[in-house]
Each structure stands twice: as C-alpha cells, then as structure tokens.
N, C-alpha and C positions, 0 to 999 in steps of 0.2 A: 643629281643623278643623271649622268650623260650616257651611260651604256645601258643596254637592254637588261631588264631584270625578269625576262620571261623564264618560265620553268623550262628546264632542258627538254622534257618530253614534248611540250607544246612547240618549242622552237624547232626541234627536229621533225615533228609531224608536219608542220607547215613547210619546212624545207623539202620534205619528200613530196608533198602535194605540188609545190611549185616546180619541182624537177619533172614530175610526170606531165604537168601542163606544158612546160617548156618543150619536152620531147614531142608532145602532140602537135604543138605549133610548128616546130621544125619539120616534122613529117609532112604536115599539110603544105608548108611553103615549098618543100622539095617536090611535092606532087604537082605543083602548079607549073613547073618547068622553068628552065633557066631564063628564057626570054622575058617572061612575066616578072621574074624575081629581080632581074638586073635593070629594068627600066626605072625611070626617075621615081615614079610613085611607089614601085616595089621597094626601092632602096630606102625611101623615107618611111614606109610602113615597117620595114625590117629594123631600121634605126629606132623607131618608136617601141617596137617589141623588145629589142635588146635593152634599151634604157629602162623599160618597165620592169623587166625581170631583174635587172641590176638593182633598181630601187627596192623591189620587193625582197630580194635576198638580203640587201643591206638592212632593211627594216628589222629583220630577225636578229641582227647582231648589233648594228649601230644605226639607230633611227636618225640621228643627226646627219650622218653621211648619206642616208637614203634621201633625205629632203634636198641635200646638195645635188644629188644625182637627178632630182626632178627639175633642176634649173634648166638643163637642156631638153628634158623630156617634154615639158609643157609647151614650149614653142613648136616642137615637132608635131605633137598630137593636135595642136591648134591649126597647124599648116595642113596636115593630112585629113583633119576632121575625124580622127579615130577617137570617138567619145568613149568607147568601151574600155580602151586602155586607160584613159583618164579616170573613169569611174572605178575600175578595179584597183588601180594604184592609190587613188585618193582614199577610197574606203578603208583599205588595209592600213595605210599610214595614219589616217585620222583615228583609227581604232587603237593602234599600238602606241601612238605618240604620248598620250597621257600616262601610259604604264611605264614608259622608258625614258622620258625626258622631263626637264623642269617646265614649270608653267609658262614662262616667257617664250620658250622655244615651241611648246605645244600650241600656244595661241598663234604664233607666227605661222606654224604649219597649217592650221585651220584657215587662216587668212589667205595663204597662198592658194589652197585648193578651192576656196570660195571664189577667189578671183578668177581661177581657171573656169569654174562653173559658170560664172557670169559671162565671161568671154565666149565660151563654147555655146551657151544658150543664145547669145546675140547672133551667132552665125546662122541660127535657124530662122531668123527673121520673125514673122508673125507666129510661128509655131514654137517660140522660145520656151513657153511654159510647159510644153510636153517633155522637155529635158530638165528644166530647172527645178521644178517642184519635186518630182520623184527622186532625183539625185540628191537634192537638198535634204529630203527626208532620210535617205540612206546615210548621208554624211552625219546627220543629227543623231540617228540611232547608233551609228558606229562610235561617234564621240561620247555619247551618253554611256555606252557600255564600257568604253575605255576609261572614262572618268570614274565609273562605279568600281571597276577593278582596281584603279589607282587608290581609291579610298579604302578598299579592302586590304590592299598591300600595305598602305600606311598604318592602318589599324593593327594588322598583324605584326608589323615591325615594332610598333609601340608596345604591343603586348609582349613581344619577345624581350624588349628592353626592360619593361617592368618586371617580367619574370626573372631576368638576370639580376636586377637590383634586389628583388625579394630573396633570391637565393643567396646573394652576397650578404644581405642583412641578416638572414637566418644563420648563415655561417658565423657572422660576427656575434650574434646573440649566443650561439652555442659555445663559441670560444669564451665569451664573458662568463657563461654559466660554468664551464669547466674551470676557469680561473677562480670563480667564487667558491665552488665546491672544493677545489684543491686547497684554498686558504682555510676553509672551515675544517677539512680533514686534518690539515697540518696543525691548526690551532688546538683541536681536540686531542689528537693522538700524541703530538710532540710534548705538549704540556703535561698531561696526566701521566703518560708513560715515563717521562723524565723524572717526575716526582716519585713515582713508584720505584723506578730503578735506583734512584739515589737513596731512598729510604731503606730499601732492601740491602744495597751494597754497604751503606754506612754502618749497618747493625747486623751484618751477616755473621759476625763472630761473637756477638754478645751472648751471655748466659743468663741475663737478667730477665725473668719471665714478665715483669711489669713493662720493661722496655719493649720486649717482643710484642706484647699485647697492644702497646701504643702504636707500634709500627703497623700491625695488622689492621687496627682500626683506621689508621690514616690511609693505608692501601685500599681498604674496603671503600672508603668514601671516594677516593680518586677513581677506583674502578667503576663504581656505580655512576659517577658523573660522566665518565667517558662513554660507558655503554648507553646512557640516556641520550647523549647528543649524537652518538653514532646511529642509534635507532631512528632518531629524527631525520638525519641525513639520508639514511637508506629509504625511509618513507618518502622523502622528497624525490629521490631518484625513481621510485616506483609510482609516483603520482600519476593518476589516470583521470584527474579532473573531478573526482567525487567530492561532495561537500564534507565528507568525514575524513578529510586529509589531515596529516600531521604537519602540513606546511605552516599553519598558523602558530603551532606550538614552538616553532624555532625561537620565537621572541617571548615565550612565557617567562623564562627564568632570566630576567634582565635587571636584577638588583645589583647595582655596582657596589653598594655598601656591603651587601652580603658576600659577594665574591671577594672583595678586598679583604674582608675579615677572614674568610676561609684561607686565602693565600697567605695572609700574615701568620696564621696558625701553622700552615704547612712549612713556611720558611723558618719559623721559630723552632719547630720540631727538628729541623735539619741544622740548627745551631746558628742561624742568622738573627741578628738583632734588628727587628723590623718595626717600623712605624708607618701608619697609614692615616692620612688626613683627607677624608672624603665627606663632603657635606651631604646631608640627607636629601637636599633638593635635587641632587644629581639623578636620583631614581625617578623623578618626575619628568625627565627628558624623554623625547620619543625613543621607541625601542631601537631604531636604527643607530642612534647615537650611543645609548647605553651598551648595546651589544659590541659596538666598536671599542668603547672604553674597556669593556671586560676583556676583549681579545688582546688589547695592548697590555693590560695588567698581567694576563696569563703568559704572554710571550716574554715580557720583561722578567717575570718570576722564574720562568724556565731558564733564561739566560743567567740569572743569578745562581740558580741551582747548579748549572753546568760550569760556570767560570769563577764566581766569587768565592773567596775563602770563608769558611764558617767563622762567625764572631764579628764580622765587619758590619757596620751600621748600614742598613738599607732603608730607603724612605720612598713612599709613593704619595703624591699630592695631586689633588684635583681641585681646580679653582673655576668658579663660574663668574662670567661677566655678562653684561646685557647683550653682547654680540657673539660670544664664543665660550666654549669650554676648553680649558687648558689642563693637560695632564703632564706630570713630570715624575720620572722614576730615576733614582740615583742609587748606585752601589759602588763599593770599592772595586778598582780594577783587579782582574783575576791574578792570583799569585800561584795558581796550581794548574796542572794539566787536567782537562776533563777525563773522566773514566773512559776507558776504551769502549765500553758498552754504549756510552752516550755519543761517542765520536763516529760511530758507524753510520753509513748512509750519507746522503747529500745534506748540506747545510746551507744556511742563508735564506731558506724559504720563509722563515718566520718574519724577519725584518722586511723582506721584500713584500710579503703579503700585507703587512701592516701599512707599508708605504702605499700599496695599491688601494687598500681600503680608504685611507685618508685622502688620497688624491681624487678618488671618485666622489668624495664628499666635499671637495673644494677646500680642504684644510692643508696644514703644513706639518711636516714630520722630519725629525732629525734624531740620529743615534750615533754616539761616538764618545771617545775619551775627552774629558776636560780636567786637566791636572791629573790627580791620582784617582779620579772617579769616572765611572761610565754613566753617561746621562742620556736618558730617552725623553724627548719632548714631543708633544703632539698638541696641535690646536685645531679645533673643528668648529666652524661657524654654526650657530644655533639654527640657521635655516637649512642645514645640510640634509635634514630629513625630507625636504621637498625635492632634492636631487635623487634620492634613492628610488 
C-alpha cells in the first residue's frame, strides 16, 4: 500500500486546517516587514515553513513523497533551530505513515524523525532532555495511534474480503440448490406426466371398459406418485427450520426394487416387453444412491415411452460390486416420432440432470446408440454417499 488510504472526509478536513494555518503564517510573515523577511535568517525560516507545508500536504495524498520532501526540510530546521516545525511535521507524518505505507517504509520514516530528534536535542546541550523526552512521547503516541488505526483498517479489509467470499459461496450454494430442485422437478413431472399422456393417448379411442379402467388405475397411481413428490418439494421450498419438516421424507420411498417393478408394469401396460434384474441388496444402499438409481430408471423409462416402438424388448439391470453399483438400461432405437404432446417444451434436461447427479457423486455416465439399441450406463462408487 503506497498511496494514502485516508477517508476523503478526514483528508479534506486536514487540508482545510493546513490551509488556514498556512494563511495565518503568511499573514504574520508579511506583517514583519520586507527587511526582516529577506535577510538570511528570514529566508531560511521561510524555506523551512514552505517545506513543512509541502510535506504536510503531501502526507494527505502521498506519504512517501512527503518523507522525500523532508530530506531538505530536516537540514533546514536543524540549521535554523526551528524545533516547532520539526515537531509538527514529524508528529503528523509519524501518525499517518502506518495508515498509508508498508511497514518497511513506515519504520524508515520513524527512524528519520528519531534521528532528527536526537540531533535537535543535542543542540540544546545540557538541556537536551527538555526537548527529547516530551517530543519522543508525542512521537510514540502518534505512532501508536497510527498503528492502531492501521490494525483497524486491516481488520476491516479482511472482513470485507470474507464477506465477499461468503456472498459468493452463498450464491454458489443457491445455484446448486436451484439446479438440484430443477432436476427433482423434471424427474417427477416429466416421468409421471409422460406416462399419463401416453396411456391416455394410446387408448383414447378404445370402447373396451376393462381397458379404460386399467388406464384409469394406472393414471391414478402415476398422479398420486407425482403429487406426493411435488408436495415434498414444495415443503422443502417452504422449509423454515422447524423439526417437523418434510425434508427428511424426501428419502423415505427409496426402494429401487419396488420402483423398478412399478416401472416394468407401466411399460408393459404400454406394450413394451420389459425385464428388470435388480438384486434385493440394492435397497440396503444409502438413500443418496438408491434415489439416484431410481431417477435414472425413471428417466430411462420416460425416454422408452417417448421414443421406443411398442413390443420391443427393454431391459434394466443393476449389478453390485464391492466398489460400485452399475446400472444399465437398454431398449431398441426409436422407429416412430414422439407424440406432439410429448415433444412440446424444452428437451434434454433429463439426461443432463442425470449426468449432473452422477458427476456430483464421483461416478460415470453415458447414454447413446450402440448398434440398433439405445444404451444407458451409470456407475456410482459405493463411497458416493460421503460426498453428498
């Protein structure tokens, strides 16, 4: 820090005070008459006063320049014996140096004026202590005050940096929360509503009461499931920190086996030949992992409903190893154009959301065509719940 960091109001207040003092000194010098002013002693005194005010003005804006201005000032005031000028200049510069310069320069400044004080006191002979000790006390008080203000300035700057970091961290957390809620809303709404829409669309012209009842029962289950999870998400958004929050219930229904069986029935109702191989041990995994697996299964089944032709074989397999859990979903590549109702609105959020989920858990994810099939693969380390 090489330039002054004084507050503007303090800088200009001191500048006004110095200006008034300068005007008073000039008026007294003019009142003394030209003969007294232009003799040798008068010129030296005037030079000392000019250098003093130059140093004091520079102190308010550039303390380093002010000390450089003291290089000719100190010899002048030692020659004239003008101790008052040295005391005023030294006290103000010693006071402001800690606030406005780095420690090496501040220390050098103190040494310079301590040297002047020793030299000026020596000129008084046996009465040296009458100048040395009082002025040394003034310099010490000024330096202590300046150092204390420097500490306050440093603490305030550190607090500002910390506050800025906290604001940035809070912004990152809020962005992460928005992304997480967006993924949850997409997974809930897109999957259940896609199933409902396909069921209604595929049987909208049937006259078979049994088939219509079957559709209504399936739609009822999907609607109840969507409403349940939406209520939990709304409860999370309204969370006020009470112990009776719904936050903990977000992981209540995390049976991968149960969800896989439900999805198999839904796809079968829509004409897809579906098999699921999910070991029961999967349900013993931490809730973070089971919920992620459920979301992958839901998104994959939604894409099957949208793109795969009915009758094609679809398969979902989950495999456990000592280090990770691996999920793979395969289905024939689409041979039909999705219903216009299903193509409305933005697309791609589902796979993007899955990729984000798995990336946060330190796993790997891929989705794309392999031959005549669409294959979704996901691997998640069993230690991923420690990252959540």
